N, C-alpha and C positions, 0 to 999 in steps of 0.2 A: 504494500500500500504506500502510495506517494506520501512523503513526510509532510508536504505542504497541505495535503488533504487532511491528514491526521491533526495538524495544528489548527486548521480553520474549523474543522468539525469535531474536534477532540471531545468536547463535552457531550456530544451526541453518542459518539463511539464508546465513551466511558460508560454511559448508561446501558448501552446494548451489551457490552462485554461484562457488565456486572450481573446479568441474568444467571441464575443458578443452572438453568437448563436451556439448551438452544431452542430457538423458535423454529417450528416446522413450516417451511415456505413452499406452497404449491405454485410452481411456475407454469403458467398456462401457455404452452408452446415453447418448451425449453430449448428448441433447436435453433438458437441464435447465439453466436459465439460470445459477444460482449456481456449479455445477460447471464449466460451459463457461467462464464468466468467470474463475474461479480458475485454470483451466488456461492460458488465454491471458495472464493477468497474469503467471503464472510464465514463460511463453514470452517475454514482453516483457522480463523480467529476465534472460533468456538461458540458463536452466538446464533448460528443457523444450521438447520438440518435440511438439505435440499430434497424436495419431493417433486420430481421432474415429470411433467405431463406432456405427452406429445408423441412424435414419430420416433419409435424405438431405435431404428437403424441410424437415423441422423444424430440423435442424442448420444448414443454409444460411440459413434465415430468422433464426435466433438470431445467427449470425455477422454478418449484415447489421444486425440490430437493435442490436447492441452495438459495431458499427464495428470489427470485426476482419478485414475483407476484405483488408487489406493484409498481414496476418500469414501466415507460412508454416505450413502444416499439411497433414495427409493425411486425406482423408475416405474411410471404408470403408462404403459403403451396405450395410445388412442388411435383408432383407425381413421382414415380420411373422411368417412361419412359421419363421424361423431364430432360434436361441438367441444373443442378442447377447453374452452373457458368454462362451460357448464360442467364438464368433467372435473375440472379443478375446484369449482365451487362446491360440487358434491362432496369432494374430499374434505373440504373445510367444514361443510355442514355435518358430516359424519363424525367430526371430532378428531380427524387424523391430520389436520394441518391448522396452523394458527394465523397464517398470513397468506394473502393472495398476491401474486406478482404477474404483471403482464410480461409475456414472452413474445414469440413470433406471431403476433396477431395485430391487425389494424386497431386503432383506438376505438372506433365505433363498435367493432365486433367484440372487443374486450368489455366495453361499458354496458352494452345492451343486456346481457344476462345478469350483470350486477344490479341494474336498475329494475329488472323484472320483479314484480311484486311477489311472485311465487317463491322467490329465493329468500325473501325476508332479510335482506342484508342492510336495508336502510335504517339508520338510527336517527338521522336528522331529516328535515324536510327535503333537503337537496344534498347531492354529492358535489364536492368541489375539489379541484386539483390544485395543490399548493406546491410550489417550487421553493426550496431553500437554496439560496445562492450567495456566493462570496464575490462581491463586486470589487474590482481593483481600487485601491485607495479609499475604500469605505470600511470603517473599523468593524461594524457589526455584520452578522449574517442578515440577509433580507429575505422575507417571504414575498412571493408573488402569486396572486390568485385572481381569477381562475384562468388557466391557460390551455385547457383542452376539453372540458366537459360542457360548460354553459356557453352557448353560441352568442345570444343576445339577451343577457339576463335582465329582468325587470329590476326596479329599485328594491323591491322586497327580496328578490333572490340575491342581489348584491349585498344586502344587509346580512343575509344568512351566510354568504361567502366570508364576510368579515367575522361573524361569530365563529364559524368553523376555523378560520385562520387563528383567531385569538385563542381558541381552545387548544389548538396544536401547539402554539407558542407556550402556553401555560404548562402543558404536559412536558415540554422540553425544558421547563424551568425559567421561562421568561415571563415574569409577572407584570401586569398592567402595561402592555406594550404600546408603542406609538405606531398608529396605523394611518397611512395616507390614502386618500381617494384620488387616484391619478386622473388628470385631465390635460387637455392641450394648452390651456391657459389657466391662470390662477384666479381670474375674476369671472364670476358667472355672467353669461351672455345668452340671451334667448336664441341667438343664431347657432349656438353650440349646445346641443342636447346634453352632452356628457357633463358640461359644467353645471347646468341646472340640476341634473340628477345628483351630482356630487354634493351640491349645496343642500339639496333635499335630504340626502342620506345623513349628512352631518347635523342638520336641524332635527331630524328624527332622533338621532343619537342623543343630542343635547336635551331633548324633551323626555326621552325614555331610553336609557343606555342599551345599545345593541349588544354590547359585551363590555367586559372590564378592561377598557382601553382608552387611550387618548386618540381622538379621531379628528383628522384635518382634511379639508377639501373644499373646493377643487384646488389641486396643487400640481405643479409640473415636475417632471423628472429632475431637472437641475436643482430645484428647490428642495426636493426630497433628499438628495444625496449630498448637498453642499451648503455649508454655513456661509461660505464666501459668496455663493450665488445669491443667497438670501440677503446678505449685506449689500451687495451691489444693486439688487432690485428693490431694496428697502421693504423687504417682505418680513413682517414682524411675526415670527413663530419660533418658539424655543426648541422645537423638535427637528428643525432642519439639520440634516447631517446625522440625525440620531433616530431615524425611523426604523422600526422592526419589520413592518409589513406594508404591502402595497395592494390595494384593490384596483384592478384594471377595469376599464369600461366594458370590454367585451373580449371574446376569445381571440379575435384576430390581433388586437393590440397586445394582449398578454403573450400569445404564442410567438409573434414576430419579435417582441422585445426579448423574450427568453432565448430564442434561437439566434438572434443577432449577437447577443452578449456571449452565448456559448461558442458560436462559430468564429466570430471576429475578435472578441476580447478574451476568448478562452477561459471564461469564468468556470469555477468549480460549483457544481450544483447537484441537487437530487430532488426527486419528486415523490409525493404520496397523495393518495386520495383521502379526503376527510369526509365525515358525515356518515360513514358506514359502521357497522357493528364490529368489524375487524379492520386492522390496518391493511391497506392496499398499496403495494409498491408499483409505481408506474414511471417509466422513463422512456425517452425516445429510443428507438432501435438503433440510432446512430450515436447514442451516448457512450461514454467511455466505460471501461470496466470499473473504475473507481466510482463513477456516478451511480452505477447500479449497486455497487457495494454499499454506498452511503444511503441509498434509498432503503435498503434492508436494515442498516444500522438505525435509521430513523424509526422504522417500524418496531424494531426491538426496543428502542428508547420509549416509544409510546406504550408498549405493553408493560415495560418496567414501571412507568409512571402510574399505570392503572392497577398495579399490584400483582402482575403476572410474574411468577418466579420459575 
């Protein structure tokens, strides 16, 4: 594991590695090399037991290719006409896995069985995807949500996104976080729907708290991450440069921001889905081994905080 990753996400990894027993991770479509490697690297650290669901031949070939044949794991072969995600969910529902992880399956195909009411996985009104990322020259980890689940969320759904994000941060030990409602400009304008919605969300929070947090918006990216930008723009907010989380206007804004930072700025990040009864690890199939490892570490930290030993 990269030393930089361990330094940036060390408090999360520490929680995961303090579990007395490894978490059993059902990987839905485990025949993708970076996700498979991330899972086994977590297993080598002692906090994951891989339950690999998918094409037996491809999975075994990858295990041999990356020299994991001596590691403990469970392989659950799935035929081509079976739904690999539903199969993995059934393993979780039967009590033989603790965490669900996306493997070699499109995001939509992964989410649909999770959202199906018959599987009874929803704990909150909505699911939301939270990315934890370390932005260069920014001291804190930043949460970004929602970046893959909610296409055009309503004001009410964005408020639930904020509640989900704050709950995750609290489970990771960050109490009363500072949350920003991202917009194109920092002053509300009826020409820009996102600014008016951000203002409404903050007003709703001030009238009746959405979650145990400080909430600011509308606010732009530069003001979120830089005290100097706030000084130069005469923006009076004590949380500039000290935000813990960002609620984006829609999935396009969140996804583009996340991928641009990942591909161009080479940020370190990991993703989980919140709002379900179980931790769900989700990363891009183009993400690094370390990012998949960290998503599982975050799931382990969540279970640790919930009293799972």
